[in-house]
A tleap script that builds the chain and sets N, CA, C and O, in Angstrom:
source leaprc.protein.ff14SB
mol = sequence {
  NASP ASP ASN ASP GLY VAL ASP ASP SER ALA
  ASP LEU ASP ASP ASP ASN ASP GLY VAL SER
  ASP ASP SER GLU ASP ASN PRO CYS ASN ASP
  SER ASP ASP ASP GLY VAL ASP ASP SER VAL
  ASP THR ASP ARG ASP ASN ASP GLY VAL LEU
  ASP ASP ASP ASP SER ASP SER ASP ASN ASP
  GLY VAL LEU ASP ASP ASP ASP SER ASP SER
  ASP ASN ASP GLY VAL LEU ASP ASP ASP ASP
  SER ASP SER ASP ASP ASP GLY VAL ASP ASP
  SER GLU ASP ASP ASP SER CYS GLU VAL ASN
  CPRO
}
set mol.1.N position { 105.261 92.841 83.188 }
set mol.1.CA position { 104.812 92.558 81.528 }
set mol.1.C position { 103.584 93.254 81.190 }
set mol.1.O position { 102.563 93.128 81.865 }
set mol.2.N position { 103.695 94.273 79.754 }
set mol.2.CA position { 103.105 95.307 80.090 }
set mol.2.C position { 102.335 94.900 78.377 }
set mol.2.O position { 102.125 95.812 77.578 }
set mol.3.N position { 102.103 93.889 78.149 }
set mol.3.CA position { 100.741 93.100 77.382 }
set mol.3.C position { 101.212 94.072 75.916 }
set mol.3.O position { 100.278 94.729 75.455 }
set mol.4.N position { 102.420 94.185 75.257 }
set mol.4.CA position { 102.812 94.782 74.158 }
set mol.4.C position { 103.106 93.234 73.610 }
set mol.4.O position { 103.548 93.578 72.514 }
set mol.5.N position { 103.140 92.554 73.595 }
set mol.5.CA position { 103.106 90.753 72.646 }
set mol.5.C position { 105.133 90.284 73.276 }
set mol.5.O position { 105.784 89.241 73.330 }
set mol.6.N position { 105.398 91.696 73.603 }
set mol.6.CA position { 107.330 91.520 72.973 }
set mol.6.C position { 107.511 90.877 74.931 }
set mol.6.O position { 107.180 91.488 75.946 }
set mol.7.N position { 108.097 89.591 74.817 }
set mol.7.CA position { 108.406 89.280 76.287 }
set mol.7.C position { 109.053 89.868 76.974 }
set mol.7.O position { 109.824 90.691 76.482 }
set mol.8.N position { 108.987 89.650 78.592 }
set mol.8.CA position { 109.904 91.065 79.151 }
set mol.8.C position { 111.219 90.239 78.678 }
set mol.8.O position { 111.890 91.111 78.126 }
set mol.9.N position { 111.529 89.719 78.644 }
set mol.9.CA position { 113.160 88.916 79.051 }
set mol.9.C position { 113.513 90.095 77.178 }
set mol.9.O position { 114.631 90.601 77.079 }
set mol.10.N position { 112.895 90.236 76.472 }
set mol.10.CA position { 113.481 90.946 75.090 }
set mol.10.C position { 112.901 92.120 75.139 }
set mol.10.O position { 113.543 93.093 74.745 }
set mol.11.N position { 111.524 92.289 75.647 }
set mol.11.CA position { 111.941 93.743 76.543 }
set mol.11.C position { 112.555 94.950 76.358 }
set mol.11.O position { 112.882 95.157 77.526 }
set mol.12.N position { 113.066 96.171 75.575 }
set mol.12.CA position { 113.713 96.991 76.516 }
set mol.12.C position { 113.369 98.192 77.333 }
set mol.12.O position { 114.093 99.141 77.633 }
set mol.13.N position { 111.745 97.895 77.723 }
set mol.13.CA position { 110.705 99.013 78.640 }
set mol.13.C position { 109.405 98.242 78.514 }
set mol.13.O position { 108.481 98.619 77.794 }
set mol.14.N position { 109.372 96.439 79.729 }
set mol.14.CA position { 108.722 95.888 79.929 }
set mol.14.C position { 107.611 96.379 80.520 }
set mol.14.O position { 106.483 95.904 80.652 }
set mol.15.N position { 108.299 97.824 80.996 }
set mol.15.CA position { 106.515 97.994 82.127 }
set mol.15.C position { 105.976 99.033 80.843 }
set mol.15.O position { 104.788 99.348 80.908 }
set mol.16.N position { 106.400 99.323 80.231 }
set mol.16.CA position { 106.395 100.073 78.866 }
set mol.16.C position { 105.475 101.405 79.329 }
set mol.16.O position { 104.300 101.706 79.118 }
set mol.17.N position { 106.884 102.244 80.272 }
set mol.17.CA position { 106.429 103.591 80.590 }
set mol.17.C position { 107.032 104.935 79.976 }
set mol.17.O position { 106.890 106.156 80.037 }
set mol.18.N position { 107.850 103.881 79.300 }
set mol.18.CA position { 108.724 105.420 78.741 }
set mol.18.C position { 110.436 105.339 78.936 }
set mol.18.O position { 111.233 105.985 78.257 }
set mol.19.N position { 110.755 104.482 79.922 }
set mol.19.CA position { 111.665 104.542 79.934 }
set mol.19.C position { 112.337 103.320 80.538 }
set mol.19.O position { 112.123 102.778 81.623 }
set mol.20.N position { 113.311 102.978 79.452 }
set mol.20.CA position { 114.360 101.782 79.156 }
set mol.20.C position { 114.761 101.201 80.426 }
set mol.20.O position { 115.398 101.645 81.381 }
set mol.21.N position { 114.061 99.778 80.102 }
set mol.21.CA position { 114.610 99.016 81.477 }
set mol.21.C position { 116.058 99.482 82.091 }
set mol.21.O position { 116.002 99.817 83.274 }
set mol.22.N position { 117.162 99.544 81.555 }
set mol.22.CA position { 118.009 99.675 81.373 }
set mol.22.C position { 118.381 100.863 82.703 }
set mol.22.O position { 119.108 100.615 83.665 }
set mol.23.N position { 117.807 101.920 82.490 }
set mol.23.CA position { 117.960 103.564 82.838 }
set mol.23.C position { 116.771 103.231 83.998 }
set mol.23.O position { 116.421 104.218 84.646 }
set mol.24.N position { 116.274 102.263 84.248 }
set mol.24.CA position { 115.122 101.984 84.741 }
set mol.24.C position { 116.178 101.408 86.382 }
set mol.24.O position { 116.259 101.893 87.511 }
set mol.25.N position { 116.833 100.157 85.708 }
set mol.25.CA position { 118.260 99.759 86.762 }
set mol.25.C position { 119.526 100.399 87.905 }
set mol.25.O position { 120.190 100.006 88.864 }
set mol.26.N position { 119.300 101.812 86.949 }
set mol.26.CA position { 120.204 102.256 87.200 }
set mol.26.C position { 120.112 103.249 87.873 }
set mol.26.O position { 119.608 104.220 87.309 }
set mol.27.N position { 120.538 103.404 89.274 }
set mol.27.CA position { 119.433 104.711 89.924 }
set mol.27.C position { 120.437 105.926 90.185 }
set mol.27.O position { 120.212 106.690 91.123 }
set mol.28.N position { 122.217 106.211 88.853 }
set mol.28.CA position { 122.186 107.722 88.798 }
set mol.28.C position { 121.211 108.207 87.854 }
set mol.28.O position { 121.029 109.355 87.448 }
set mol.29.N position { 120.601 107.107 87.569 }
set mol.29.CA position { 119.190 108.247 86.646 }
set mol.29.C position { 118.038 108.502 87.463 }
set mol.29.O position { 117.039 108.615 86.753 }
set mol.30.N position { 117.867 108.598 88.346 }
set mol.30.CA position { 117.056 108.921 88.897 }
set mol.30.C position { 117.514 109.453 90.167 }
set mol.30.O position { 117.497 108.612 91.065 }
set mol.31.N position { 118.102 111.129 90.651 }
set mol.31.CA position { 118.479 111.891 91.464 }
set mol.31.C position { 117.586 112.065 92.695 }
set mol.31.O position { 118.197 112.171 93.759 }
set mol.32.N position { 115.920 112.126 92.755 }
set mol.32.CA position { 114.802 111.874 93.738 }
set mol.32.C position { 114.164 110.993 94.189 }
set mol.32.O position { 113.208 110.978 94.965 }
set mol.33.N position { 115.180 109.586 93.254 }
set mol.33.CA position { 114.443 108.201 93.923 }
set mol.33.C position { 113.882 108.398 94.022 }
set mol.33.O position { 113.550 108.462 95.206 }
set mol.34.N position { 112.566 108.935 92.659 }
set mol.34.CA position { 110.833 108.883 93.185 }
set mol.34.C position { 110.614 107.645 91.900 }
set mol.34.O position { 109.441 107.542 91.541 }
set mol.35.N position { 111.533 106.792 91.247 }
set mol.35.CA position { 111.249 106.108 90.195 }
set mol.35.C position { 110.498 106.172 89.184 }
set mol.35.O position { 109.876 105.321 88.548 }
set mol.36.N position { 110.697 107.990 89.040 }
set mol.36.CA position { 110.885 108.246 87.388 }
set mol.36.C position { 112.312 108.897 86.470 }
set mol.36.O position { 112.811 109.992 86.730 }
set mol.37.N position { 112.855 107.889 85.277 }
set mol.37.CA position { 114.051 108.673 85.101 }
set mol.37.C position { 114.472 109.874 85.023 }
set mol.37.O position { 113.626 110.478 84.365 }
set mol.38.N position { 115.555 110.786 85.412 }
set mol.38.CA position { 115.591 112.076 84.749 }
set mol.38.C position { 115.836 112.101 83.913 }
set mol.38.O position { 116.813 112.846 83.827 }
set mol.39.N position { 115.398 111.462 82.416 }
set mol.39.CA position { 115.541 111.804 81.526 }
set mol.39.C position { 113.849 112.453 81.263 }
set mol.39.O position { 113.453 113.451 80.660 }
set mol.40.N position { 113.399 111.776 81.737 }
set mol.40.CA position { 111.252 112.024 81.406 }
set mol.40.C position { 110.129 112.659 83.290 }
set mol.40.O position { 108.946 112.902 83.528 }
set mol.41.N position { 111.527 112.657 84.183 }
set mol.41.CA position { 110.780 113.694 85.229 }
set mol.41.C position { 110.481 115.027 84.934 }
set mol.41.O position { 111.205 115.649 84.157 }
set mol.42.N position { 110.056 115.252 85.162 }
set mol.42.CA position { 109.121 116.533 85.282 }
set mol.42.C position { 109.567 117.624 86.554 }
set mol.42.O position { 109.709 118.830 86.350 }
set mol.43.N position { 109.765 116.956 87.928 }
set mol.43.CA position { 110.696 117.448 88.550 }
set mol.43.C position { 111.451 116.733 89.606 }
set mol.43.O position { 110.871 116.405 90.641 }
set mol.44.N position { 112.693 116.471 89.418 }
set mol.44.CA position { 113.949 116.083 89.319 }
set mol.44.C position { 114.185 115.875 90.469 }
set mol.44.O position { 114.334 114.679 90.722 }
set mol.45.N position { 114.317 116.751 91.541 }
set mol.45.CA position { 114.073 117.312 92.969 }
set mol.45.C position { 113.157 116.648 93.835 }
set mol.45.O position { 113.503 116.358 94.980 }
set mol.46.N position { 111.728 116.311 93.287 }
set mol.46.CA position { 110.274 115.944 94.221 }
set mol.46.C position { 110.856 116.760 95.347 }
set mol.46.O position { 111.359 116.373 96.402 }
set mol.47.N position { 110.608 118.398 94.720 }
set mol.47.CA position { 110.275 119.158 95.454 }
set mol.47.C position { 108.923 119.954 95.643 }
set mol.47.O position { 108.705 120.894 96.406 }
set mol.48.N position { 107.835 119.159 94.497 }
set mol.48.CA position { 106.847 119.373 93.851 }
set mol.48.C position { 106.732 120.870 93.297 }
set mol.48.O position { 105.750 121.609 93.230 }
set mol.49.N position { 107.975 121.055 92.947 }
set mol.49.CA position { 108.163 121.927 92.073 }
set mol.49.C position { 108.347 122.399 90.264 }
set mol.49.O position { 109.313 123.112 89.993 }
set mol.50.N position { 107.493 122.012 89.236 }
set mol.50.CA position { 108.142 121.650 88.086 }
set mol.50.C position { 108.819 121.966 87.649 }
set mol.50.O position { 108.515 123.008 87.068 }
set mol.51.N position { 110.600 121.433 87.395 }
set mol.51.CA position { 110.941 121.785 86.933 }
set mol.51.C position { 111.842 122.835 86.024 }
set mol.51.O position { 113.045 123.096 85.985 }
set mol.52.N position { 110.391 123.428 85.135 }
set mol.52.CA position { 110.297 124.185 84.137 }
set mol.52.C position { 110.601 125.504 85.501 }
set mol.52.O position { 111.326 126.497 85.564 }
set mol.53.N position { 109.715 124.916 86.347 }
set mol.53.CA position { 109.133 126.561 86.771 }
set mol.53.C position { 110.293 126.914 88.332 }
set mol.53.O position { 110.403 127.974 88.949 }
set mol.54.N position { 111.093 125.411 88.610 }
set mol.54.CA position { 111.868 125.970 89.843 }
set mol.54.C position { 113.319 126.572 89.454 }
set mol.54.O position { 114.172 126.236 88.633 }
set mol.55.N position { 113.219 127.596 90.396 }
set mol.55.CA position { 114.891 127.713 90.295 }
set mol.55.C position { 115.861 127.121 91.089 }
set mol.55.O position { 116.787 127.762 91.586 }
set mol.56.N position { 115.657 125.647 91.266 }
set mol.56.CA position { 116.698 125.218 91.767 }
set mol.56.C position { 116.092 123.942 91.556 }
set mol.56.O position { 115.234 123.246 92.099 }
set mol.57.N position { 116.897 123.888 90.513 }
set mol.57.CA position { 115.571 122.587 90.159 }
set mol.57.C position { 116.625 121.143 90.648 }
set mol.57.O position { 116.517 119.950 90.365 }
set mol.58.N position { 117.592 121.860 91.452 }
set mol.58.CA position { 118.543 120.138 92.161 }
set mol.58.C position { 118.684 120.138 92.677 }
set mol.58.O position { 119.688 119.578 93.119 }
set mol.59.N position { 117.339 121.177 93.748 }
set mol.59.CA position { 117.527 120.752 94.874 }
set mol.59.C position { 118.702 120.908 96.016 }
set mol.59.O position { 118.567 120.690 97.220 }
set mol.60.N position { 119.908 121.348 95.320 }
set mol.60.CA position { 120.664 121.800 96.555 }
set mol.60.C position { 121.317 123.579 97.291 }
set mol.60.O position { 122.363 123.897 97.857 }
set mol.61.N position { 120.309 124.202 96.971 }
set mol.61.CA position { 119.966 125.218 98.387 }
set mol.61.C position { 120.870 126.073 97.324 }
set mol.61.O position { 121.388 127.107 97.745 }
set mol.62.N position { 121.085 125.680 95.943 }
set mol.62.CA position { 121.419 127.163 95.400 }
set mol.62.C position { 121.045 127.437 93.672 }
set mol.62.O position { 121.315 126.710 92.717 }
set mol.63.N position { 120.484 128.476 93.693 }
set mol.63.CA position { 119.270 129.176 92.312 }
set mol.63.C position { 120.362 128.425 91.038 }
set mol.63.O position { 121.583 128.360 90.901 }
set mol.64.N position { 119.535 128.081 90.489 }
set mol.64.CA position { 120.177 127.474 89.193 }
set mol.64.C position { 120.787 128.623 88.689 }
set mol.64.O position { 121.992 128.413 88.554 }
set mol.65.N position { 120.332 130.197 88.222 }
set mol.65.CA position { 121.706 130.681 87.669 }
set mol.65.C position { 122.456 130.718 88.477 }
set mol.65.O position { 123.266 130.429 87.596 }
set mol.66.N position { 123.353 130.828 89.795 }
set mol.66.CA position { 123.518 131.131 90.546 }
set mol.66.C position { 124.988 129.568 90.764 }
set mol.66.O position { 125.854 129.654 91.634 }
set mol.67.N position { 124.911 128.490 89.897 }
set mol.67.CA position { 125.573 127.651 90.066 }
set mol.67.C position { 126.255 127.081 89.029 }
set mol.67.O position { 126.162 125.856 88.944 }
set mol.68.N position { 127.110 127.825 87.982 }
set mol.68.CA position { 128.129 128.132 87.072 }
set mol.68.C position { 129.162 127.700 87.757 }
set mol.68.O position { 129.520 127.977 88.902 }
set mol.69.N position { 129.719 126.839 86.788 }
set mol.69.CA position { 131.575 126.581 87.440 }
set mol.69.C position { 132.302 126.852 86.016 }
set mol.69.O position { 133.025 126.007 85.489 }
set mol.70.N position { 132.026 128.160 85.436 }
set mol.70.CA position { 132.773 128.033 83.622 }
set mol.70.C position { 134.199 127.578 84.322 }
set mol.70.O position { 134.829 128.460 83.738 }
set mol.71.N position { 134.944 127.091 84.893 }
set mol.71.CA position { 136.056 126.196 84.135 }
set mol.71.C position { 136.123 124.920 84.908 }
set mol.71.O position { 137.184 124.568 85.422 }
set mol.72.N position { 135.129 124.280 85.001 }
set mol.72.CA position { 135.037 123.204 85.664 }
set mol.72.C position { 135.814 122.094 86.870 }
set mol.72.O position { 135.822 120.891 87.131 }
set mol.73.N position { 136.526 123.576 87.453 }
set mol.73.CA position { 137.077 123.081 88.400 }
set mol.73.C position { 136.051 122.612 89.337 }
set mol.73.O position { 136.330 121.837 90.252 }
set mol.74.N position { 135.226 122.929 89.192 }
set mol.74.CA position { 134.168 121.703 91.280 }
set mol.74.C position { 133.780 122.634 91.480 }
set mol.74.O position { 132.555 122.513 91.494 }
set mol.75.N position { 134.216 124.171 91.775 }
set mol.75.CA position { 134.315 125.627 92.202 }
set mol.75.C position { 133.261 126.493 91.331 }
set mol.75.O position { 133.277 126.803 90.140 }
set mol.76.N position { 132.146 126.823 92.584 }
set mol.76.CA position { 131.059 127.416 91.265 }
set mol.76.C position { 131.404 128.867 91.765 }
set mol.76.O position { 131.545 129.322 92.900 }
set mol.77.N position { 131.549 129.828 89.633 }
set mol.77.CA position { 131.939 130.732 90.021 }
set mol.77.C position { 131.999 131.994 91.125 }
set mol.77.O position { 132.672 133.025 91.122 }
set mol.78.N position { 130.840 131.384 92.226 }
set mol.78.CA position { 130.777 132.705 93.025 }
set mol.78.C position { 131.707 132.275 94.253 }
set mol.78.O position { 132.219 133.251 94.801 }
set mol.79.N position { 131.874 131.661 94.529 }
set mol.79.CA position { 133.321 130.943 95.193 }
set mol.79.C position { 134.635 130.414 94.559 }
set mol.79.O position { 135.453 129.748 95.193 }
set mol.80.N position { 134.798 130.838 92.980 }
set mol.80.CA position { 136.216 130.531 92.472 }
set mol.80.C position { 136.528 131.846 92.485 }
set mol.80.O position { 135.680 132.676 92.157 }
set mol.81.N position { 138.081 132.295 92.953 }
set mol.81.CA position { 138.743 134.181 92.276 }
set mol.81.C position { 139.085 133.883 91.314 }
set mol.81.O position { 139.441 134.853 90.645 }
set mol.82.N position { 139.204 132.717 90.705 }
set mol.82.CA position { 139.687 132.411 89.276 }
set mol.82.C position { 139.081 131.936 87.935 }
set mol.82.O position { 139.676 131.272 87.086 }
set mol.83.N position { 137.390 132.519 87.857 }
set mol.83.CA position { 136.397 131.491 87.688 }
set mol.83.C position { 136.721 130.908 85.810 }
set mol.83.O position { 136.118 130.028 85.196 }
set mol.84.N position { 137.643 131.618 85.422 }
set mol.84.CA position { 137.712 131.258 83.760 }
set mol.84.C position { 138.885 130.673 83.505 }
set mol.84.O position { 139.296 130.416 82.374 }
set mol.85.N position { 139.899 130.269 85.330 }
set mol.85.CA position { 140.759 129.575 85.280 }
set mol.85.C position { 141.779 130.196 84.001 }
set mol.85.O position { 142.160 129.450 83.100 }
set mol.86.N position { 142.111 131.467 84.050 }
set mol.86.CA position { 142.868 132.080 82.591 }
set mol.86.C position { 144.370 132.100 83.724 }
set mol.86.O position { 145.472 132.032 83.181 }
set mol.87.N position { 144.320 132.158 84.655 }
set mol.87.CA position { 145.440 132.955 85.555 }
set mol.87.C position { 145.505 133.978 86.225 }
set mol.87.O position { 146.507 134.414 86.793 }
set mol.88.N position { 144.171 134.546 86.200 }
set mol.88.CA position { 143.778 136.171 86.441 }
set mol.88.C position { 143.230 136.240 87.815 }
set mol.88.O position { 142.095 135.920 87.462 }
set mol.89.N position { 143.166 136.326 88.508 }
set mol.89.CA position { 142.232 136.756 90.065 }
set mol.89.C position { 140.932 137.416 88.999 }
set mol.89.O position { 141.159 138.229 88.103 }
set mol.90.N position { 139.853 136.977 89.262 }
set mol.90.CA position { 138.472 138.119 88.918 }
set mol.90.C position { 138.392 139.155 88.934 }
set mol.90.O position { 137.981 139.720 87.920 }
set mol.91.N position { 138.775 139.970 90.190 }
set mol.91.CA position { 139.478 140.905 91.072 }
set mol.91.C position { 139.777 141.565 90.000 }
set mol.91.O position { 139.060 142.539 89.770 }
set mol.92.N position { 140.922 141.255 89.004 }
set mol.92.CA position { 141.837 141.853 88.573 }
set mol.92.C position { 141.505 141.668 86.822 }
set mol.92.O position { 142.389 142.057 86.060 }
set mol.93.N position { 139.909 140.925 86.077 }
set mol.93.CA position { 139.611 140.242 84.840 }
set mol.93.C position { 139.271 141.776 84.554 }
set mol.93.O position { 138.707 142.693 85.152 }
set mol.94.N position { 139.931 141.569 83.283 }
set mol.94.CA position { 139.453 143.171 82.636 }
set mol.94.C position { 137.689 142.180 81.474 }
set mol.94.O position { 137.764 141.462 80.477 }
set mol.95.N position { 136.566 142.593 82.172 }
set mol.95.CA position { 135.242 141.619 81.508 }
set mol.95.C position { 134.955 142.069 79.712 }
set mol.95.O position { 134.158 141.585 78.908 }
set mol.96.N position { 135.913 143.113 79.562 }
set mol.96.CA position { 135.404 142.932 77.812 }
set mol.96.C position { 135.733 142.043 77.110 }
set mol.96.O position { 136.256 141.012 77.532 }
set mol.97.N position { 135.440 142.331 75.690 }
set mol.97.CA position { 135.937 141.105 75.270 }
set mol.97.C position { 137.196 140.198 74.626 }
set mol.97.O position { 137.245 139.189 73.922 }
set mol.98.N position { 138.444 141.318 75.399 }
set mol.98.CA position { 139.472 141.124 75.172 }
set mol.98.C position { 139.853 139.922 76.035 }
set mol.98.O position { 139.345 139.614 77.113 }
set mol.99.N position { 141.061 139.147 75.225 }
set mol.99.CA position { 141.583 137.640 75.650 }
set mol.99.C position { 142.659 138.215 76.372 }
set mol.99.O position { 143.442 139.018 75.864 }
set mol.100.N position { 142.727 137.729 77.821 }
set mol.100.CA position { 143.717 137.806 78.814 }
set mol.100.C position { 145.254 137.003 78.715 }
set mol.100.O position { 145.244 135.798 78.969 }
set mol.101.N position { 146.187 137.464 78.456 }
set mol.101.CA position { 147.413 137.117 78.057 }
set mol.101.C position { 147.883 135.792 78.809 }
set mol.101.O position { 148.991 135.309 78.576 }
savepdb mol mol.pdb
quit
């Protein structure tokens, strides 16, 4: 009970921490299991470095700048031979503004 006058059974945030009870009950919204919903967690990987200053905010060992998966195929661009999924190997791609056929 957060003493806000709303019974916990009807209160969407019964501890008044700014995170809805639905979010707190869903472990998918707390990637570092610290009890703070990712939507308000300032250190989502719980490594002691605030996300705004963290170059690896998900603590996966890959710098955020290198986490790109342009074609959303599950393979990071650095490891993907066709990172834009246009059927042309990146080594053959023209990096100009022209679209590959």
